[in-house]
N, C-alpha and C positions, 0 to 999 in steps of 0.2 A: 612710435607710440600712438595709440588711437587718440583722436581728439575728444573733447567733451561731447560734441554733437554726435560723434560715432558711438560713444558709450551709451548716451541716452537713446539713440536709435536702436541699439542692440537690446537694451532693457525693454523698450517699447515693443519690439518684435517678440521677445520672450513672453511678455504679458499678454499680447494678442494671441500668441500660439497657445498659451495656457487657457485663456478664455475660450478659444475655439474648441480645444480638446474637451473642456468641461461641458460646453454646450452640446457637442456631438455625443458625449457620453450620456448626458441626460436625455437627449432626443432618442437614443437607442432604446431606452426603457419603454418609450411609448410606441416606437416604430417596429422594433424587432419582435419576433414571435415570443409569446410568454414562456417562462420557465416553469410554470405551474406543474406540468406533467412529471417533473422530477419527484414530486411528492405523491404521485399516483402509482404506487408499487405494491406488490403483494396481493393476496387474494381479496382483501377487503380493507382498503385504506379509509380511515375516518378523519374528518375535520371537525374540530370543536369550535363552535362560534358562540360567544357570550353576547348577551343583549340581543337575542335573535327574534324577539317577539314582534318587532316592528322596525321600520326605517332602514338604515344602512345594514344593520345586522341581519335582518330578514332578507334583504336584497342579496347580501353576500352569501348567505346560506343557500338561497335558491340558485345562485350562479355556480357555486361549488357543486351542488347536486347535479346540475346540468352537465358539469364538466367531469362527472364520474365519481365523486366522493360519496361515501356514506357519511352520515352526520350525527353529531351530538349537539343539539341546540339548547341553549340556556335562556331562561326567563324566570320571572318570579310568580307568574300566574299559570297554574297547571292547565286550567280550562282554555286559556288563550293559546298556550303552547300546543295543545292538542289540535286546535284549529290551524295553527301554522304548519304543523306536521302534515295535516291533510292537504293543505294548499301546496306544500312542497312535493308531496308524493303524487299529486295530480298534474304535474308539469308536462306530462307527455313524453318523458324519457324513460329508459329502462329503470324499473323500480328498484330502489336500494333501501337499506336500513336507515331509519331516522329515530334516534333515541332522544329522550327529553331529560334535561336536568333542571329541576326547579330549585332555585335558591334566590334569596333576596340580597342584592349587593349592598344594601344598607345595614344588613344584620351583622354585628361584630362576631356572632357565634356560628358562622357558616362552617360546616365540617368539610374542609377541602380534602383532607386525607381520605375520609370516607367516600367522597365522590370519586376520587381517583381509584380507590380500591374496587368500586363497582364496575370500573372500565377495564379491569384486569383481563387480558386476553384480546382486547381490541387494539389494533395497530393504529394509534393516533399519529399521523404524520404532519398535521397542520393544526395550529391553534390560532384563532383570530380573536384577540382581546378587544371586543367592541363595546362592552357594557360601559355606560357612563351617561353623563348629562347633568345639567344644573340650570336652574331658572335664571333669567335676567332679573336682577333685583335693583330696587330703587336705592336702598341704603348702602353706605360703604361698610367694610367688614366690621367696623366697631359698632355698627347698628344691627348686625345680623346675629341672631341667637347662636350661642356656641354649639348646641346640638345640630343646627342646620349646617354649620361649617364642617363639623365632624362627619355629617352625612355625605357632604360633597366629597370629602377626602376618601371616605370608605368606598363610595360608589365609583369614583374616577381613578383612584390610585391603589388603595390598600386591597380591595377585592382582587384586582389583577396581580398585585405583588404576591399575595399568599396563594392564589391559584397557580401561578407560575412556579412558586417554591415547591408546591405539592406535585406538580407535573414533571418537573425536570428529571428525576431519576427514571421515570417511565420513558420519556422522550430520548434520553441517552441510550436506552436499551433497544431503541427501534432498529429494525433490520436495515434501514437506509436513512437518508437525510430527513430531518424534521425542521420545521420553521415555526417560530413564535412571532406573530404579527401584532404589533401594538397600534391600536387606532388612536391617533393623536388629534391635534387641532392646530390650525394656524394661529389660534389665540395663545399658543405656547411660545410663539416668537414675536407676536405683535402685541403692543400694550393696550388690550381691549378692556374698557371699563365695564363695570356692572356684572362681570363674570370673572372676578379676580381669582376666586378659589378654583374655578374650572380651568382657567388658563394655567395656573400654577400646578394643578394636578396633572395636566397634560405635559407640562415641562418635566415633571417628575418621571412620567412614563418614557419620555424621550431619553433621559439619562439612564433610566433602568434598562431600556432596550440596548443602548450603546454599551454600557458597562457590563451588562450580562453577556452580550456577545463577545466582548473582549475577555471576560472571565472564563468563558468556555474555551476560548482559544488558548489562553494562558495555561489552563490546567490540563489540556488534552495532550497525550503523548503523540498524537497524530492530528490531522485536521478534524475538528469536532464535527459531529453530525447534527448538532443543534445550532441553527442560525437564528438571528433576530432581525426584525425589520420594523422601523417606525414609520407609520403613514401619517403625513400631515393632511388633515381633512379641512376643506374649506366649506363654503356655503352649499348645502344640499337641501332640497325641498323634501321634507318628511312630515309625518303626522305630528311630531313634536316640534318641528321647526317650520311654522306655517308661512312659508314664502312661496311665491309662484314658481313653478318649475320653468326654467329658461336655460339658455346656453350657459350662462355664468353660474346658474344654480340648478344643476340637473336633478332629476328625480332620483330616488334611492336606487331603483332598479338600473337606471342608466349609469349612475355613479358606481354601482357594484361591479359592473362589467369592467370599468377602468381599474378599480381597486384590485379585483382578482387578477387582472392581466399583469399587474406589477409584482405579485407574489413570486418570490424566487429570483428577483432581478439582480441580486448580489450586492446591492447598495445597503448602507447602514440606515438610511432614511430616504424617503421619496415623497413628493406630492403626487398622488396617483392620478389626479385629473389635470391634464396639461395646461388648461386655461387658468386654473388656480395657481399653478407654478409660475405662469407668466404674470399674473396679478401680483404674486408675492415678490417677484423680481422687480416689477415696476415700483412697488411700494418701498422696497429697499433702496431704490435709486433716488427717491425724493427726500427732502429734509423733513424732520418731524413736524415742523411748523405747517407743512402742507398735508402730511399724512394724517396727523391726529384729528384735525377737523373732519376729515372724511370718515375716519373710524367712528367719531362721535355721532355723525349723521346716521351711519349704518346701525349703531347700537340703539339709537333713539327709535329707529324704525322697528327694530326687534322688540323693544320694550312696548311700543304701541300695539304690535301684533299680539304680544303675550297678554296684554291687558284685555284683549277682546275675547280670550278663551273663557 
């Protein structure tokens, strides 16, 4: 009969083996070639990118265009989206189609079914739900006007939910695989103050992505062609997030290359920038008494930057 020491040694070895497996599996996402080409099929594959007027969304749209996708880019300002289209089509790669969809994510009356109807005949194989954002606010939620809170929820959760609902029948009819990518935030797993509704909305998207993927698998008579992926986004230097671009906070274009590389990775969720994954792992390993003061310092800096705008 094995001794207690032998039993504990066996348990420790299993834990170490499992940890090594998880680490290697995660590393493979960053080190192995991207699976993005699986969505580049047919004569004219399209990627739909919401919130593509600036920042990560525009960076992702540009990267997908470079990789061979036709695009449907979304924003709320038609004139600005025309400029984005011109910028994308001047990237110096073979010219492809770039369509524009103008809709305000804060508007509760967006016609999602009408939008999808106008894309009838387009082979949409990839959807990147990037639209979102919320200001860093001084008051707690009991001091924030209800319309502002509802706006946060529409912009960061409900717009994506109802667009997904309208798109699903079309994606299921695709000639090959299709993927819904949900742009989340590390604030959905870390207790970040002053952006409470934003973090909660991104946690909603995390569960929406996971449950929707499971629902497609549950209902499919065979392997479903629609997959979902939730991306945990960390600090990125953008026009709306005025921090200095650095290794720990890459520019939107640099970040977009990492983001696009992870599409099709086969995981339910991933942190697309490996250094952010490392940061998240380190924060998860320290007690909250150490982690929270560091979060508070970071959000205080964000608030000071926001006040300068």
